[in-house]
C-alpha positions as CSV (number, residue, x, y, z in Angstrom):
1,M,-47.8,-21.5,-6.3
2,R,-45.7,-24.6,-5.9
3,K,-42.1,-24.3,-4.6
4,Q,-39.4,-26.9,-4.1
5,Y,-37.7,-27.3,-0.7
6,K,-34.7,-29.3,0.4
7,I,-35.9,-31.6,3.2
8,I,-33.8,-33.9,5.4
9,V,-35.6,-37.1,6.5
10,E,-34.0,-39.0,9.4
11,K,-34.8,-42.6,10.3
12,H,-34.9,-43.3,14.0
13,P,-35.8,-46.5,15.9
14,D,-39.3,-45.2,16.7
15,G,-40.1,-43.5,13.4
16,Y,-39.0,-40.8,11.0
17,V,-38.3,-37.1,11.5
18,A,-38.2,-34.6,8.6
19,Y,-37.2,-30.9,8.5
20,P,-36.6,-28.4,5.7
21,L,-33.4,-26.5,5.0
22,G,-33.4,-22.8,4.1
23,I,-36.5,-21.6,6.0
24,K,-36.3,-19.2,8.9
25,G,-37.7,-20.8,12.1
26,V,-38.1,-24.3,13.3
27,I,-40.2,-26.7,11.3
28,V,-40.3,-30.4,12.0
29,G,-42.5,-33.3,10.8
30,Q,-42.7,-36.8,12.0
31,G,-44.3,-40.1,11.2
32,D,-44.1,-43.9,11.4
33,T,-43.0,-44.1,7.7
34,Y,-40.9,-41.9,5.4
35,E,-44.0,-40.9,3.5
36,E,-45.9,-39.9,6.7
37,A,-43.0,-37.8,7.9
38,L,-42.6,-36.1,4.5
39,A,-46.4,-35.3,4.3
40,D,-46.3,-34.0,7.9
41,V,-43.4,-31.6,7.2
42,K,-45.0,-30.4,4.0
43,S,-48.1,-29.5,6.0
44,A,-45.9,-27.8,8.6
45,I,-44.1,-25.8,6.0
46,K,-47.4,-24.5,4.6
47,F,-48.7,-23.6,8.0
48,H,-45.4,-21.9,8.9
49,I,-45.5,-19.7,5.8
50,E,-49.3,-18.9,6.3
51,T,-48.5,-18.0,9.9
52,F,-45.3,-16.0,9.6
53,G,-45.5,-14.8,6.0
54,E,-43.3,-15.2,2.9
55,E,-40.4,-13.5,4.6
56,V,-39.5,-16.8,6.3
57,L,-38.3,-17.9,2.8
58,E,-35.9,-14.9,2.4
59,I,-32.6,-16.4,3.4
60,D,-29.4,-15.0,2.0
61,P,-27.5,-16.6,0.6
62,P,-29.9,-19.3,-0.7
63,I,-29.0,-23.0,-0.3
64,L,-28.0,-24.3,-3.7
65,E,-27.2,-27.9,-2.8
66,A,-27.3,-30.0,0.3
67,F,-25.1,-33.0,1.1
68,V,-25.2,-35.6,3.9
69,A,-21.7,-36.7,5.0
70,E,-20.5,-39.1,7.6
71,A,-17.1,-38.5,9.3
72,G,-15.4,-40.0,12.3
73,V,-14.3,-37.6,15.0
74,E,-11.8,-38.5,17.8
75,T,-13.2,-37.7,21.3
């Protein structure tokens, strides 16, 4: 069964980091390129579900949309 996940991919000076939203637990992928990080996190998601079971997907309420915003904050 194929399921869609919302995944954040961050670009850092030394590569890319990716992590999914809406899954219980900590899942992170990384790579030298966007594509490598995305492939790594997809593999990590599959491993996480196989290891901990489908209940890691049972979040309530579900995430309907995800946005990335940038805001200045006085410190």
